[in-house]
C-alpha positions in Angstrom: -17.6 -35.7 6.9 -15.9 -39.0 6.4 -15.9 -39.5 2.6 -16.7 -37.6 -0.6 -18.4 -39.7 -3.2 -17.6 -38.7 -6.8 -18.4 -41.7 -9.1 -17.6 -39.8 -12.3 -19.6 -42.1 -14.5 -21.6 -41.3 -17.6 -24.9 -41.4 -15.7 -23.6 -39.6 -12.6 -21.0 -37.2 -14.1 -21.9 -34.3 -11.7 -22.7 -36.3 -8.6 -21.0 -35.1 -5.4 -22.2 -36.8 -2.2 -20.9 -36.1 1.3 -20.9 -39.2 3.4 -20.7 -39.5 7.2 -22.4 -40.3 10.4 -25.0 -37.9 11.9 -24.0 -37.3 15.5 -27.0 -35.0 16.5 -30.2 -33.6 15.1 -32.3 -34.4 12.0 -31.4 -33.4 8.4 -34.1 -32.9 5.7 -34.0 -31.9 2.1 -34.2 -28.1 1.9 -32.4 -27.5 5.3 -30.0 -24.5 5.3 -26.5 -25.8 6.4 -23.1 -24.4 7.2 -19.8 -26.2 6.5 -17.3 -25.8 9.3 -14.6 -24.7 9.7 -14.9 -22.8 6.3 -18.2 -21.2 7.3 -19.6 -21.7 3.8 -23.4 -22.1 3.6 -25.7 -24.1 1.3 -28.9 -26.0 1.2 -29.4 -29.8 1.3 -30.4 -31.0 -2.2 -31.0 -34.6 -1.2 -30.6 -37.1 1.7 -29.6 -40.7 1.0 -29.4 -43.8 3.2 -28.1 -47.0 1.8 -28.2 -45.6 -1.8 -31.9 -44.7 -1.5 -33.2 -41.1 -1.3 -35.2 -40.5 1.9 -37.0 -37.6 3.4 -34.9 -37.3 6.5 -31.9 -38.7 8.4 -31.3 -38.4 12.1 -28.6 -39.0 14.8 -26.7 -42.2 14.7 -27.5 -42.9 11.0 -24.9 -42.9 8.3 -26.1 -40.8 5.4 -25.0 -39.1 2.2 -26.0 -35.5 1.8 -25.9 -33.6 -1.5 -25.8 -29.8 -1.5 -27.3 -27.4 -4.0 -24.0 -25.5 -4.3 -20.7 -26.9 -5.5 -18.7 -26.4 -2.4 -15.3 -27.7 -1.5 -15.8 -30.0 1.5 -13.0 -32.1 2.9 -12.7 -35.1 5.1 -13.1 -34.0 8.7 -15.3 -31.0 7.9 -18.6 -30.7 9.6 -22.0 -30.0 8.0 -24.3 -28.4 10.6 -27.8 -26.9 10.5 -27.6 -23.1 10.7 -29.6 -23.0 14.0 -27.4 -25.5 15.8 -23.8 -24.6 15.3 -21.0 -26.0 17.5 -18.2 -23.9 18.9 -15.3 -23.1 16.6 -11.8 -22.5 18.0 -8.1 -23.4 17.8 -7.7 -23.4 21.6 -9.3 -26.1 23.7 -9.5 -26.5 27.5 -9.5 -30.3 28.1 -9.5 -32.8 30.9 -6.8 -35.2 29.7 -5.9 -38.8 30.7 -2.3 -39.4 29.8 -1.7 -42.9 28.4 2.0 -43.0 27.5 5.0 -44.1 29.5 6.9 -41.0 28.4 5.9 -38.0 30.5 3.7 -35.2 29.1 5.4 -31.9 29.0 4.0 -28.5 28.0 5.1 -27.6 24.5 5.0 -31.2 23.2 3.4 -31.5 19.8 0.8 -34.2 18.8 -1.9 -34.9 16.3 -5.4 -34.2 17.7 -8.2 -36.2 16.3 -11.9 -35.3 16.7 -14.1 -37.7 14.8 -12.7 -37.7 11.2 -10.7 -34.5 11.6 -6.9 -34.7 12.3 -4.9 -31.6 13.0 -1.5 -30.8 14.5 -1.6 -29.5 18.0 0.6 -28.5 21.0 -0.1 -28.9 24.7 0.4 -25.3 25.8 -0.3 -25.4 29.5 -1.1 -27.8 32.3 -3.2 -26.1 34.9 -3.5 -28.9 37.5 -3.3 -32.6 38.0 -6.2 -34.4 39.6 -5.4 -36.7 42.5 -7.6 -39.7 41.8 -7.5 -40.8 45.5 -8.6 -37.5 47.1 -10.0 -35.7 44.0 -7.9 -32.7 45.0 -6.4 -30.4 42.4 -2.6 -30.3 42.5 -1.7 -27.0 40.7 1.6 -26.7 38.7 2.4 -30.4 38.8 6.1 -31.3 38.5 5.4 -34.1 36.1 2.6 -35.9 34.3 3.0 -39.6 33.8 1.0 -42.7 32.8 -2.7 -42.7 33.9 -2.5 -39.1 35.3 -5.5 -36.9 34.8 -4.8 -33.2 34.1 -6.6 -30.1 33.1 -4.7 -28.7 30.1 -4.9 -26.2 27.2 -4.3 -27.6 23.8 -3.7 -25.3 20.8 -4.5 -26.6 17.3 -2.9 -25.6 14.0 -6.4 -24.7 12.6 -9.9 -24.1 14.0 -12.0 -27.1 14.8 -15.7 -27.3 15.4 -16.5 -28.9 18.7 -19.0 -29.1 21.6 -18.2 -29.5 25.2 -18.2 -33.2 26.3 -21.0 -32.6 28.8 -23.2 -31.3 26.0 -22.5 -33.7 23.2 -20.1 -36.6 23.9 -19.8 -37.5 20.2 -18.3 -34.1 19.3 -16.6 -33.4 22.6 -14.1 -36.2 23.0 -10.7 -36.1 21.3 -7.5 -38.2 21.3 -3.9 -37.1 21.1 -1.6 -39.1 18.8 2.2 -39.2 18.9 3.5 -37.7 15.6 6.3 -40.1 15.2 4.9 -43.5 16.4 1.2 -42.8 15.7 0.4 -44.2 19.1 -2.6 -42.8 21.0 -1.1 -41.0 24.0 -4.0 -39.1 25.5 -7.8 -39.2 25.8 -9.5 -35.8 26.3 -12.9 -34.4 27.2 -13.3 -30.9 26.0 -14.6 -28.6 28.7 
């Protein structure tokens, strides 16, 4: 979910459309859906593309969905069909490429961004560093610096819906952002 459309005009006084890019699957009028992370359920009332109501919308299209129920949906929430739900957790195992000149230390706090969802997070544990020359795993690394690749555990302040990167790249890649400078410091693939 990237944007909630609420025109609040005389002719559209009760219109509430949920706009975003479909990253997988096909959505039709009448489909049962779940909003994550809240786990609320509803039915699709209409599907619009470019301001025109259509029968269906599919992956890689930007669309506006209207729901039968008046549900509180926020930017970063995910609307999924009931038969194709992603994982939902506040602890992620990631393969992380560090992109900052300051070293990565367990316990450091960052913003984690997955598509439109931005949450606070902390890097809890670094399991190993991958030696890019030999592809050997160096367990308990002394430090993690610029361009190092590590397997880490990231804990988020709230649950996020995700897929593993190998299953669905569009919902399995995240970035870490420094809280003070807003600089992207890490690129992650969720395992």
